[in-house]
C-alpha positions in Angstrom: 0.0 0.0 0.0 1.6 3.3 -1.1 1.6 6.1 1.4 0.0 9.3 0.0 2.3 12.3 0.4 0.6 15.7 0.8 2.3 18.7 -0.6 3.8 20.9 2.1 2.3 24.4 1.8 3.2 25.5 5.4 6.4 27.3 4.5 8.3 24.9 6.9 10.6 22.0 5.9 11.9 19.0 7.7 15.2 20.0 9.2 14.4 23.7 9.8 15.9 25.0 13.0 13.4 27.1 15.0 13.2 29.4 18.0 10.1 28.5 19.9 8.6 30.4 22.9 8.3 28.9 26.4 5.2 26.8 26.9 3.8 24.1 29.3 6.5 23.2 31.8 9.2 25.1 29.9 10.0 28.5 31.4 12.3 29.8 28.7 12.3 29.8 24.9 14.1 26.9 23.2 15.6 25.9 19.9 14.5 22.8 18.0 14.6 21.1 14.6 11.5 20.2 12.7 10.9 16.4 12.6 7.2 16.3 11.4 4.9 18.8 9.9 1.2 18.8 10.8 -1.6 21.0 9.6 -1.1 23.9 12.1 1.8 22.7 14.2 5.2 21.1 14.1 6.9 18.3 16.0 10.4 19.5 16.9 13.4 17.9 18.6 14.6 20.2 21.3 18.3 20.9 20.6 19.0 23.8 22.9 17.3 24.9 26.0 17.8 26.8 29.3 19.6 24.5 31.9 16.7 25.2 34.3 14.3 23.5 31.8 16.4 20.4 31.4 14.3 18.2 33.7 11.1 19.1 31.8 12.9 18.6 28.4 14.0 15.1 29.6 10.5 14.3 30.7 9.2 15.3 27.2 11.9 13.1 25.5 13.4 16.1 23.9 10.3 16.6 21.7 7.7 19.3 21.6 4.7 20.2 19.4 4.6 23.9 18.7 2.2 26.1 16.8 3.4 27.3 13.4 2.4 30.9 14.1 4.5 31.0 17.3 7.9 30.0 16.0 10.7 31.8 14.1 12.9 30.0 11.6 16.5 30.5 12.5 18.0 28.3 9.7 16.1 26.6 6.8 16.6 22.9 6.3 17.1 21.5 2.8 14.1 22.0 0.5 12.3 18.8 -0.4 13.1 17.5 -3.8 10.3 17.5 -6.3 9.6 14.1 -7.6 9.2 13.9 -11.4 6.2 11.9 -12.3 5.7 10.1 -15.7 3.2 12.9 -16.7 5.9 15.6 -16.3 8.4 13.9 -18.7 
């Protein structure tokens, strides 16, 4: 069974590095890398955080779901390659 891939129109790419605001148990903003893109949010791996937030980050398995409209892209990841279908040839 082939998995259907939806076109990403969010403006975010896998691998983008983001600055996200504090939320939940995190008291300070953090930096993370996009792992999965949802409709209005992103799953990010937390890569840098305030030392005071480390217990909460460990509890969250270094992952957070953040709203797209609350993050700032620091560094863009590689743009996804467009697949050439038989119709485009």
